[in-house]
C-alpha positions as CSV (number, residue, x, y, z in Angstrom):
1,A,82.0,120.6,177.8
2,D,85.7,120.4,179.2
3,A,86.5,124.1,179.6
4,V,89.7,123.1,177.7
5,L,88.0,122.5,174.4
6,V,86.2,126.0,174.5
7,V,89.4,127.4,175.0
8,E,90.6,125.7,171.8
9,V,88.0,127.1,169.9
10,A,88.5,130.4,171.2
11,R,92.0,130.1,170.1
12,G,90.8,128.9,166.7
13,H,89.0,131.4,165.8
14,A,91.5,134.4,167.0
15,E,93.8,132.7,164.8
16,E,91.9,133.1,162.0
17,R,89.9,136.6,162.6
18,T,91.9,137.9,165.4
19,T,88.7,138.5,167.0
20,P,87.2,136.7,170.5
21,L,84.8,133.6,169.1
22,P,81.0,134.7,169.6
23,F,79.5,133.4,172.9
24,A,76.6,131.4,170.9
25,L,79.2,129.5,168.5
26,A,80.7,127.9,171.6
27,F,77.4,126.4,171.8
28,L,77.6,124.8,168.1
29,A,81.1,124.3,168.6
30,V,81.1,121.9,171.3
31,P,79.1,119.1,169.8
32,L,80.8,119.0,166.4
33,V,83.9,118.7,168.3
34,V,82.4,115.8,171.1
35,H,80.7,113.8,168.5
36,E,83.0,112.0,167.0
37,P,81.6,111.0,163.8
38,T,81.1,114.4,162.9
39,R,84.5,115.5,164.1
40,E,86.0,112.5,162.1
41,T,84.6,113.8,158.9
42,L,85.5,117.3,159.1
43,P,87.4,119.0,156.0
44,T,90.3,120.9,155.5
45,I,90.2,124.6,156.4
46,A,89.6,125.5,152.8
47,T,86.2,123.6,152.8
48,S,83.4,126.2,153.5
49,M,81.2,125.3,156.3
50,Y,78.1,125.5,153.7
51,A,79.8,123.2,151.0
52,W,80.5,120.7,153.4
53,L,76.8,120.9,154.9
54,Q,75.5,120.4,151.4
55,Q,77.7,117.3,151.0
56,R,76.6,115.8,154.7
57,P,73.4,116.8,155.6
58,Q,73.0,114.0,158.2
59,A,75.3,116.6,160.3
60,R,72.2,119.1,160.5
61,V,70.1,116.5,162.0
62,H,72.6,115.1,164.5
63,I,74.2,118.3,166.0
64,P,71.1,120.6,166.9
65,P,69.8,117.8,169.6
66,L,73.3,117.6,170.6
67,A,73.8,121.7,170.9
68,V,70.6,121.5,173.1
69,E,72.2,118.5,175.5
70,F,75.4,120.2,175.9
71,A,74.1,123.7,176.5
72,P,74.6,123.3,180.2
73,P,78.1,121.6,180.6
74,T,78.9,124.1,177.7
75,R,77.8,127.0,180.2
76,E,79.6,125.4,183.2
77,A,82.6,124.9,181.2
78,I,83.0,128.5,179.9
79,R,81.9,129.4,183.8
80,F,84.8,127.1,185.0
81,G,87.0,128.3,182.5
82,A,86.6,132.1,183.4
83,R,86.9,131.5,186.8
84,H,90.1,129.8,186.4
85,G,91.7,132.6,184.2
86,V,91.5,130.5,180.8
87,L,88.8,131.9,179.5
88,S,87.5,136.0,179.6
89,F,84.7,138.1,178.6
90,A,85.3,140.4,175.6
91,A,82.9,142.8,173.8
92,R,79.6,141.4,173.8
93,G,80.2,138.4,175.9
94,A,82.7,136.9,172.8
95,L,85.3,134.3,174.6
96,A,89.0,135.6,174.6
97,A,91.1,132.2,175.3
98,E,93.8,133.0,177.6
99,P,97.4,131.1,177.4
100,L,96.9,127.8,179.3
101,A,99.7,126.8,181.4
102,K,102.2,123.7,180.7
103,A,100.7,122.2,184.3
104,S,97.0,122.5,183.4
105,R,97.4,120.3,180.1
106,G,97.9,117.0,182.2
107,A,98.3,113.8,180.5
108,Q,97.0,113.6,176.7
109,T,94.8,110.4,175.5
110,T,95.2,110.3,172.1
111,D,91.2,111.3,171.9
112,L,91.7,114.4,174.0
113,V,94.7,115.1,171.8
114,S,91.9,115.1,168.4
115,C,89.6,116.8,170.4
116,R,91.7,119.5,170.8
117,E,93.1,119.3,167.6
118,G,89.0,119.4,166.3
119,A,88.0,122.0,168.4
120,R,91.2,124.4,167.2
121,F,90.0,123.7,163.7
122,I,86.3,124.3,164.4
123,G,87.2,127.8,165.7
124,R,88.8,128.2,162.6
125,W,86.1,127.1,160.8
126,L,83.7,128.6,162.0
127,A,85.5,132.0,161.9
128,R,85.5,131.7,158.4
129,A,81.9,131.0,157.9
130,G,80.9,134.8,158.9
131,D,77.9,136.2,160.9
132,P,77.5,133.9,163.8
133,G,73.4,134.0,163.0
134,T,74.1,132.8,159.5
135,V,76.4,130.1,160.9
136,L,73.5,128.9,163.4
137,S,71.0,129.0,161.1
138,A,72.8,127.2,158.3
139,W,72.5,124.4,161.7
140,G,69.1,124.6,161.9
141,L,69.8,126.4,165.3
142,S,69.4,130.0,166.3
143,V,70.4,132.9,168.6
């Protein structure tokens, strides 16, 4: 998992809620971004996560194992982001995004742009979904 994706998720969350991203939600967000079939079917921000999950129960099958698989690289992405000053820890370990320098953005492939946009959207979407424990439970995950 790339630290840039976690930063974008945290940014999206802060845009929607003006609060840092709850730590546990980073571990759901990364597989949602990286799993292309899921990312490509994401709704508009007006559709609640819960309504979308009702329409796409297969997402509950695909995402939990990916969350487990991506946990170590997500942890490393968070550490990397914190070491390089693009993520900081707020109250209760929540993740706050710091501004990215233009030089750190590098070359942008179509897939990377899609992932970054998807990450920002997922941050906003998860922020609207409410309590992190309830969000994780809806996906079949626990804190």
